[in-house]
SETOR-82081 format. One line per 5 residues: number of its first residue (from 1); their letters; for each residue x, z, y of N, C-alpha, C. Coordinates in steps of 0.02 Angstrom, whole numbers, plus 50000, padded with zeros to 5 digits. Example, Ala and Ser with C-alpha at 12.3 -4.5 7.8 and 13.67 -1.06 7.14 Angstrom:
BEGIN
1> as> 50660 50390 49716 50615 50390 49775 50660 50390 49835 ~ 50642 50354 49888 50684 50357 49947 50645 50394 50002
//
This chain:
BEGIN
1> xxxxx> 55896 54358 56340 55824 54354 56332 55806 54350 56258 ~ 55749 54380 56241 55726 54377 56173 55699 54307 56158 ~ 55709 54284 56097 55685 54218 56077 55610 54221 56061 ~ 55579 54163 56054 55508 54161 56036 55496 54194 55968 ~ 55543 54183 55922 55536 54215 55856 55542 54291 55861
6> xxxxx> 55585 54314 55906 55591 54386 55917 55525 54415 55943 ~ 55496 54383 55992 55433 54407 56021 55377 54404 55970 ~ 55378 54352 55928 55327 54347 55876 55335 54404 55826 ~ 55398 54420 55808 55411 54474 55761 55391 54541 55791 ~ 55404 54551 55855 55385 54614 55888 55309 54621 55889
11> xxxxx> 55275 54566 55906 55201 54568 55907 55173 54585 55838 ~ 55201 54555 55786 55178 54568 55718 55192 54641 55699 ~ 55249 54666 55720 55268 54735 55705 55220 54785 55738 ~ 55203 54772 55801 55157 54817 55837 55088 54814 55804 ~ 55066 54754 55785 55001 54747 55751 55001 54785 55685
16> xxxxx> 55054 54777 55647 55060 54811 55582 55060 54887 55591 ~ 55101 54911 55638 55106 54983 55649 55040 55013 55674 ~ 55006 54977 55719 54943 55002 55746 54890 55007 55692 ~ 54883 54954 55652 54832 54954 55599 54848 55005 55546 ~ 54912 55011 55528 54932 55061 55478 54917 55132 55502
21> xxxxx> 54932 55146 55565 54918 55212 55593 54844 55228 55593 ~ 54803 55179 55611 54731 55189 55610 54705 55205 55539 ~ 54728 55167 55490 54708 55180 55421 54733 55248 55398 ~ 54793 55266 55418 54820 55331 55398 54781 55389 55428 ~ 54756 55381 55489 54712 55432 55517 54651 55442 55473
26> xxxxx> 54623 55387 55448 54561 55391 55410 54571 55422 55341 ~ 54627 55405 55308 54637 55431 55241 54682 55493 55240 ~ 54726 55499 55290 54772 55556 55292 54739 55621 55313 ~ 54688 55616 55357 54655 55677 55381 54621 55716 55325 ~ 54579 55684 55283 54550 55723 55228 54601 55749 55178
31> xxxxx> 54654 55710 55166 54707 55734 55120 54741 55796 55149 ~ 54758 55793 55213 54791 55850 55245 54746 55911 55247 ~ 54681 55900 55260 54633 55955 55262 54628 55988 55193 ~ 54625 55947 55142 54621 55974 55073 54684 56014 55056 ~ 54742 55986 55073 54805 56021 55058 54810 56086 55097
36> xxxxx> 54783 56088 55158 54787 56148 55199 54739 56202 55175 ~ 54683 56183 55146 54631 56231 55129 54624 56245 55054 ~ 54649 56201 55012 54637 56208 54941 54681 56261 54908 ~ 54654 56292 54857 54692 56337 54814 54697 56309 54743 ~ 54686 56245 54737 54687 56213 54672 54758 56213 54642
41> xxxxx> 54760 56214 54576 54824 56211 54541 54857 56143 54552 ~ 54818 56093 54573 54844 56026 54583 54875 56018 54653 ~ 54870 56069 54695 54893 56062 54763 54967 56044 54767 ~ 55009 56078 54728 55080 56063 54729 55096 55993 54707 ~ 55062 55970 54654 55075 55902 54629 55053 55849 54679
46> xxxxx> 54994 55860 54709 54969 55811 54758 55015 55811 54819 ~ 55037 55869 54841 55082 55873 54898 55148 55838 54884 ~ 55173 55844 54822 55235 55811 54803 55227 55735 54802 ~ 55169 55711 54778 55157 55639 54777 55153 55611 54848 ~ 55120 55648 54892 55114 55626 54962 55183 55622 54994
51> xxxxx> 55226 55671 54979 55293 55674 55010 55344 55629 54977 ~ 55326 55598 54921 55374 55559 54882 55411 55505 54923 ~ 55378 55469 54968 55414 55418 55007 55470 55446 55051 ~ 55470 55512 55063 55523 55541 55103 55591 55539 55068 ~ 55589 55541 55001 55652 55544 54963 55661 55483 54918
56> xxxxx> 55608 55446 54906 55613 55388 54861 55643 55329 54899 ~ 55692 55295 54871 55720 55236 54904 55665 55184 54918 ~ 55663 55156 54978 55610 55108 54994 55607 55049 54946 ~ 55664 55028 54920 55664 54972 54873 55628 54990 54808 ~ 55632 55054 54787 55598 55076 54727 55522 55075 54738
61> xxxxx> 55501 55104 54794 55429 55103 54811 55404 55032 54817 ~ 55442 54989 54851 55422 54920 54859 55418 54883 54793 ~ 55465 54898 54748 55465 54865 54682 55402 54882 54642 ~ 55384 54945 54640 55325 54964 54602 55260 54940 54635 ~ 55258 54939 54701 55200 54911 54735 55195 54836 54721
66> xxxxx> 55253 54803 54718 55254 54732 54703 55227 54718 54633 ~ 55246 54761 54585 55219 54753 54518 55144 54766 54516 ~ 55123 54819 54551 55052 54837 54550 55008 54784 54582 ~ 55034 54753 54636 54994 54704 54673 55006 54632 54650 ~ 55052 54624 54603 55068 54557 54578 55013 54530 54532
71> xxxxx> 55021 54469 54508 54968 54437 54468 54951 54476 54404 ~ 55000 54510 54375 54988 54547 54313 54974 54621 54324 ~ 54979 54645 54386 54967 54715 54400 54893 54731 54407 ~ 54875 54795 54402 54804 54813 54406 54773 54796 54473 ~ 54810 54807 54527 54783 54790 54593 54778 54715 54601
76> xxxxx> 54829 54679 54577 54828 54607 54581 54772 54575 54542 ~ 54759 54601 54482 54704 54575 54442 54636 54589 54475 ~ 54632 54647 54508 54569 54664 54542 54558 54618 54602 ~ 54610 54607 54642 54602 54564 54701 54589 54491 54681 ~ 54619 54470 54626 54606 54402 54601 54534 54395 54576
81> xxxxx> 54508 54449 54545 54439 54447 54522 54391 54444 54581 ~ 54412 54471 54638 54371 54468 54698 54376 54400 54733 ~ 54423 54360 54710 54432 54294 54739 54475 54291 54802 ~ 54514 54344 54814 54557 54345 54874 54630 54337 54857 ~ 54646 54322 54795 54714 54310 54775 54754 54375 54771
86> xxxxx> 54820 54368 54772 54863 54427 54768 54887 54445 54838 ~ 54908 54508 54845 54926 54534 54911 55000 54528 54929 ~ 55047 54525 54882 55117 54517 54902 55127 54454 54944 ~ 55172 54459 54993 55189 54405 55039 55131 54385 55083 ~ 55088 54435 55098 55034 54427 55147 55037 54485 55196
91> xxxxx> 55004 54478 55253 55003 54531 55302 54969 54593 55275 ~ 54914 54584 55237 54878 54642 55211 54918 54677 55156 ~ 54961 54640 55122 55007 54672 55076 55055 54718 55113 ~ 55078 54695 55171 55121 54738 55213 55084 54800 55235 ~ 55020 54793 55253 54981 54850 55276 54976 54903 55221
96> xxxxx> 54960 54881 55161 54953 54928 55105 55019 54963 55091 ~ 55073 54925 55090 55139 54954 55077 55158 55003 55133 ~ 55141 54986 55194 55157 55030 55251 55117 55095 55249 ~ 55055 55091 55226 55014 55151 55220 55045 55199 55170 ~ 55067 55174 55113 55100 55217 55064 55165 55245 55092
101> xxxxx> 55204 55202 55125 55271 55222 55147 55268 55273 55204 ~ 55218 55269 55247 55214 55314 55304 55165 55372 55294 ~ 55135 55377 55235 55085 55429 55222 55109 55499 55238 ~ 55169 55520 55216 55190 55589 55231 55199 55603 55305 ~ 55213 55551 55345 55222 55561 55416 55156 55573 55452
106> xxxxx> 55101 55557 55418 55035 55573 55444 55011 55639 55416 ~ 55017 55648 55351 54987 55705 55317 55022 55771 55334 ~ 55088 55772 55334 55123 55835 55343 55113 55867 55411 ~ 55117 55829 55467 55100 55861 55532 55028 55885 55536 ~ 54982 55847 55508 54912 55868 55509 54902 55930 55465
111> xxxxx> 54933 55932 55408 54927 55990 55365 54953 56053 55400 ~ 55010 56047 55433 55037 56103 55470 54991 56125 55526 ~ 54960 56078 55561 54914 56095 55615 54852 56129 55588 ~ 54826 56105 55532 54766 56136 55502 54781 56206 55477 ~ 54839 56215 55446 54857 56281 55421 54867 56331 55478
116> xxxxx> 54892 56307 55535 54905 56352 55591 54840 56377 55623 ~ 54785 56342 55613 54722 56364 55642 54698 56429 55612 ~ 54708 56437 55546 54687 56498 55513 54613 56498 55497 ~ 54590 56553 55469 54520 56558 55448 54474 56584 55503 ~ 54501 56622 55550 54459 56657 55599 54413 56610 55639
121> xxxxx> 54439 56555 55669 54395 56511 55707 54339 56481 55664 ~ 54354 56466 55601 54304 56438 55557 54250 56490 55539 ~ 54271 56552 55530 54223 56605 55515 54177 56618 55574 ~ 54205 56616 55634 54164 56626 55694 54113 56570 55700 ~ 54135 56508 55689 54089 56451 55693 54034 56457 55641
126> xxxxx> 54052 56481 55582 54002 56488 55529 53949 56540 55547 ~ 53970 56594 55580 53921 56645 55601 53873 56618 55653 ~ 53894 56566 55689 53850 56534 55738 53810 56477 55707 ~ 53809 56476 55640 53770 56428 55601 53794 56356 55610 ~ 53857 56347 55622 53885 56280 55625 53895 56254 55553
131> xxxxx> 53874 56193 55542 53884 56163 55476 53958 56147 55466 ~ 53980 56137 55404 54051 56120 55394 54073 56058 55434 ~ 54029 56008 55439 54046 55949 55477 54052 55965 55552 ~ 54003 56002 55578 54005 56022 55649 54067 56064 55663 ~ 54082 56109 55616 54140 56153 55624 54205 56112 55628
136> xxxxx> 54209 56060 55585 54270 56020 55585 54279 55982 55650 ~ 54224 55951 55674 54230 55908 55732 54231 55948 55798 ~ 54198 56005 55799 54194 56043 55862 54247 56098 55868 ~ 54275 56120 55811 54324 56174 55812 54392 56150 55789 ~ 54395 56120 55729 54459 56102 55700 54494 56047 55739
141> xxxxx> 54458 55993 55753 54490 55936 55787 54518 55955 55856 ~ 54482 55991 55898 54513 56010 55963 54574 56054 55954 ~ 54572 56101 55908 54629 56146 55898 54689 56109 55867 ~ 54675 56058 55827 54728 56022 55793 54750 55960 55831 ~ 54726 55951 55893 54742 55891 55931 54818 55878 55937
146> xxxxx> 54859 55929 55952 54932 55915 55955 54959 55887 55889 ~ 54933 55913 55834 54955 55887 55769 54936 55815 55759 ~ 54877 55795 55782 54856 55726 55777 54900 55680 55819 ~ 54917 55703 55879 54961 55663 55921 55029 55653 55889 ~ 55058 55708 55864 55123 55703 55831 55120 55658 55770
151> xxxxx> 55068 55666 55729 55061 55626 55668 55054 55552 55686 ~ 55015 55537 55737 55006 55467 55757 55070 55436 55782 ~ 55108 55472 55823 55171 55446 55849 55221 55434 55793 ~ 55228 55484 55748 55276 55477 55693 55257 55421 55646 ~ 55193 55415 55630 55172 55362 55584 55183 55293 55614
156> xxxxx> 55166 55285 55677 55177 55221 55711 55251 55204 55713 ~ 55292 55252 55734 55363 55239 55741 55396 55226 55673 ~ 55375 55262 55623 55404 55252 55556 55387 55183 55529 ~ 55326 55161 55541 55307 55094 55519 55346 55040 55555 ~ 55358 55050 55619 55397 55002 55658 55467 54994 55628
161> xxxxx> 55495 55049 55604 55564 55048 55578 55571 55028 55505 ~ 55518 55009 55472 55522 54991 55401 55566 54929 55391 ~ 55599 54929 55334 55638 54869 55315 55632 54855 55241 ~ 55656 54902 55200 55659 54889 55128 55591 54874 55097 ~ 55541 54914 55114 55475 54905 55084 55444 54839 55107
166> xxxxx> 55448 54825 55172 55416 54764 55197 55451 54702 55172 ~ 55517 54706 55162 55553 54648 55136 55535 54636 55063 ~ 55526 54690 55024 55506 54682 54953 55436 54654 54947 ~ 55390 54678 54988 55320 54658 54981 55304 54595 55020 ~ 55331 54590 55080 55312 54534 55124 55360 54476 55125
171> xxxxx> 55421 54487 55103 55470 54434 55108 55489 54420 55181 ~ 55495 54357 55197 55520 54339 55264 55484 54275 55287 ~ 55419 54281 55300 55378 54224 55320 55365 54228 55395 ~ 55390 54181 55434 55381 54184 55507 55307 54186 55526 ~ 55290 54232 55572 55222 54237 55596 55174 54271 55549
176> xxxxx> 55195 54287 55489 55151 54317 55440 55177 54384 55413 ~ 55241 54385 55394 55270 54447 55367 55338 54464 55397 ~ 55364 54422 55440 55430 54435 55468 55424 54484 55527 ~ 55436 54547 55514 55432 54599 55566 55499 54605 55601 ~ 55504 54649 55650 55563 54654 55692 55626 54672 55652
181> xxxxx> 55620 54719 55606 55678 54739 55567 55705 54682 55525 ~ 55661 54642 55497 55682 54584 55457 55711 54530 55503 ~ 55684 54523 55563 55710 54474 55611 55782 54491 55630 ~ 55796 54555 55639 55865 54576 55654 55911 54558 55596 ~ 55888 54570 55536 55927 54553 55476 55941 54478 55474
186> xxxxx> 55892 54438 55491 55901 54365 55492 55954 54345 55543 ~ 55952 54376 55602 56002 54360 55654 56072 54376 55629 ~ 56080 54434 55598 56146 54454 55574 56169 54407 55518 ~ 56124 54390 55473 56141 54345 55418 56163 54277 55443 ~ 56133 54255 55499 56151 54190 55528 56208 54197 55578
191> xxxxx> 56237 54257 55583 56292 54272 55629 56272 54261 55702 ~ 56209 54272 55717 56184 54268 55786 56185 54339 55815 ~ 56245 54364 55827 56252 54434 55845 56223 54449 55914 ~ 56225 54402 55959 56196 54414 56024 56121 54425 56020 ~ 56087 54382 55982 56014 54390 55973 55999 54455 55936
196> xxxxx> 56040 54470 55885 56030 54532 55847 56039 54593 55893 ~ 56088 54590 55937 56101 54646 55982 56042 54657 56030 ~ 56015 54603 56056 55959 54611 56104 55897 54640 56070 ~ 55881 54615 56011 55822 54641 55977 55834 54713 55952 ~ 55895 54726 55928 55911 54794 55906 55909 54843 55965
201> xxxxx> 55929 54820 56024 55927 54863 56083 55855 54882 56100 ~ 55809 54835 56092 55739 54850 56104 55715 54904 56055 ~ 55734 54897 55992 55715 54947 55942 55747 55015 55956 ~ 55808 55014 55980 55843 55076 55996 55809 55112 56053 ~ 55792 55076 56105 55757 55106 56162 55690 55134 56140
206> xxxxx> 55654 55096 56100 55589 55120 56075 55597 55184 56035 ~ 55646 55187 55990 55657 55247 55950 55674 55307 55993 ~ 55716 55296 56044 55734 55351 56088 55673 55377 56126 ~ 55631 55332 56150 55572 55353 56188 55524 55392 56144 ~ 55518 55372 56081 55475 55409 56034 55501 55480 56025
211> xxxxx> 55566 55486 56012 55594 55553 56003 55590 55594 56067 ~ 55600 55561 56124 55595 55597 56188 55525 55624 56198 ~ 55475 55583 56181 55405 55605 56189 55390 55665 56143 ~ 55417 55663 56082 55404 55718 56035 55439 55782 56057 ~ 55502 55777 56078 55540 55837 56094 55520 55867 56161
216> xxxxx> 55498 55826 56208 55477 55854 56273 55409 55886 56270 ~ 55368 55867 56221 55302 55897 56216 55298 55951 56163 ~ 55352 55965 56127 55351 56014 56073 55331 56084 56095 ~ 55358 56111 56151 55336 56178 56171 55262 56183 56182 ~ 55232 56130 56214 55160 56131 56227 55122 56128 56161
221> xxxxx> 55149 56089 56113 55116 56085 56047 55117 56152 56012 ~ 55174 56185 56012 55179 56250 55979 55132 56301 56010 ~ 55127 56298 56076 55084 56344 56110 55010 56332 56093 ~ 54993 56268 56090 54923 56250 56075 54905 56271 56005 ~ 54952 56262 55958 54937 56280 55889 54938 56356 55880
//
């Protein structure tokens, strides 16, 4: 059986992943749309920055976020001026770090879905006097729905599996920043291999189900796009 601390860590992980995915939908969609439609000379650089967490060691990303959000960092000074203190070792610090770390898992599937739509549907909508906003919500979103589903699943799952970034930013505070991956680490460090095995098995089953959902729906996604 899972311990109370395990259940608490799982609940915190689900909350973190859900909130992170929601925020990523809000900020990742316009970024992906711009990358899919823009011909700007900055497109390559912006795309590389978005994809950076794919190749950057999590500890490096966590370190620089820790500096930025710390007492002497620009973000930390701003949050202190607002009277909310600093963000490291808080739940909201984890959220911000998770948004950066999972950003490419939201943006890249959406960008691919937007690019696959092409110009023709948008041109037809424009001839019917649809405004750009109407065109996006009535034409683009329905056509890109498979991409949104894939992006949401990948972002949620990737956030659930975080370790290095959340440990750097959040530390290991029970009920506040101790997520499932950190809880497994604690069990192993304390040589509680039975508890570690049970919690790791839950994570393993979750990861398999995520991949199963993605691979079983891929043909339908490709057809829709």
